[in-house]
C-alpha positions in Angstrom: -24.5 1.1 32.9 -26.3 1.8 29.7 -25.6 5.5 29.9 -21.9 4.8 30.4 -21.9 2.6 27.3 -23.9 5.2 25.4 -21.3 7.8 26.2 -18.2 5.6 25.8 -19.2 4.1 22.4 -19.1 7.4 20.5 -16.0 8.5 22.3 -14.2 5.3 21.3 -15.3 5.7 17.7 -14.1 9.3 17.6 -10.8 8.2 19.2 -10.3 5.4 16.7 -11.1 7.7 13.8 -8.7 10.3 15.1 -5.9 7.8 15.6 -6.4 6.2 12.2 -6.4 9.6 10.4 -3.3 10.6 12.3 -1.6 7.4 11.3 -2.7 7.7 7.7 -1.3 11.3 7.6 1.9 10.1 9.1 2.2 7.3 6.5 1.5 9.6 3.7 4.1 12.0 4.9 6.7 9.2 5.2 5.9 7.6 1.9 8.8 8.8 -0.2 11.3 7.9 2.5 9.7 4.4 2.9 10.0 3.9 -0.9 13.6 5.1 -0.9 14.5 2.6 1.9 13.0 -0.4 0.0 13.9 0.2 -3.6 17.2 0.1 -5.3 18.6 3.5 -6.2 18.4 2.6 -9.9 14.6 2.3 -9.4 14.3 6.0 -8.7 16.1 6.8 -12.0 14.1 4.4 -14.1 10.6 4.8 -12.5 10.0 8.3 -13.9 11.0 7.1 -17.4 8.5 4.2 -17.2 5.8 6.5 -15.9 6.4 9.0 -18.8 6.1 6.2 -21.4 2.9 5.0 -19.8 1.5 8.5 -19.9 2.5 8.8 -23.6 0.8 5.5 -24.4 -2.4 6.5 -22.6 -2.4 9.8 -24.4 -1.9 8.2 -27.8 -4.6 5.6 -27.2 -7.1 8.2 -26.0 -6.5 10.7 -28.9 -9.3 10.1 -31.5 -7.7 12.4 -34.0 -4.6 10.3 -34.5 -4.6 7.6 -37.2 -3.9 4.0 -36.0 -1.2 3.6 -38.6 0.7 6.6 -37.0 0.2 5.8 -33.3 0.6 2.0 -33.4 4.4 2.0 -34.0 4.8 4.7 -31.3 2.8 2.7 -28.8 4.8 -0.5 -29.6 8.1 1.4 -29.3 7.0 2.9 -25.9 5.9 -0.5 -24.6 9.2 -2.1 -25.7 11.1 0.7 -23.8 9.0 0.0 -20.7 9.9 -3.7 -20.9 13.5 -2.8 -21.4 13.5 -0.4 -18.4 11.7 -2.9 -16.3 14.1 -5.7 -17.1 17.0 -3.5 -16.1 15.7 -3.3 -12.5 16.4 -5.8 -9.8 13.4 -7.1 -7.9 12.5 -5.0 -4.8 13.4 -6.6 -1.5 10.6 -5.8 0.9 11.2 -6.2 4.6 8.2 -8.1 6.0 7.3 -8.3 9.7 5.9 -11.8 9.3 7.3 -14.7 7.3 6.1 -15.4 3.9 3.2 -17.8 3.6 5.3 -20.2 1.5 7.7 -20.7 4.4 4.9 -22.0 6.6 4.2 -25.7 7.0 1.3 -26.9 4.9 -2.1 -27.6 6.6 -3.5 -31.0 5.8 -7.3 -31.4 6.4 -8.8 -34.8 6.9 
C-alpha cells in the first residue's frame, strides 16, 4: 500500500503540473480574444493611447537630466490626457460565472 502511494503521489503531482501548464498556455494564447470579447471596441482604440502616455510619464520622471520646470507641465498634460481618455470609455462588463458578493444575502452572526 505504501509503495502504491509512493508511486502515485509523484505521478499525480506531475499530472497536475502538466495540466496546469497546459491550461496556462491555453489562457495565454486566448488572452487577446478574451479581452476583445469583454471590452468595448472603443477600449481597443483608447488603450494604446493611455499606455503611450503612461510610458511617456515614466520616462520623464526617470530622466535625471531633465529640469523639473520643463517636465512638470508635460507630465501634468499627459495625466490630463489619460483622465480624458479614461473618462471617454464605458465601464467594462465582465461576465462572471458566479453572482456578485453584493447580491448575496448578508450573514448575521450572533
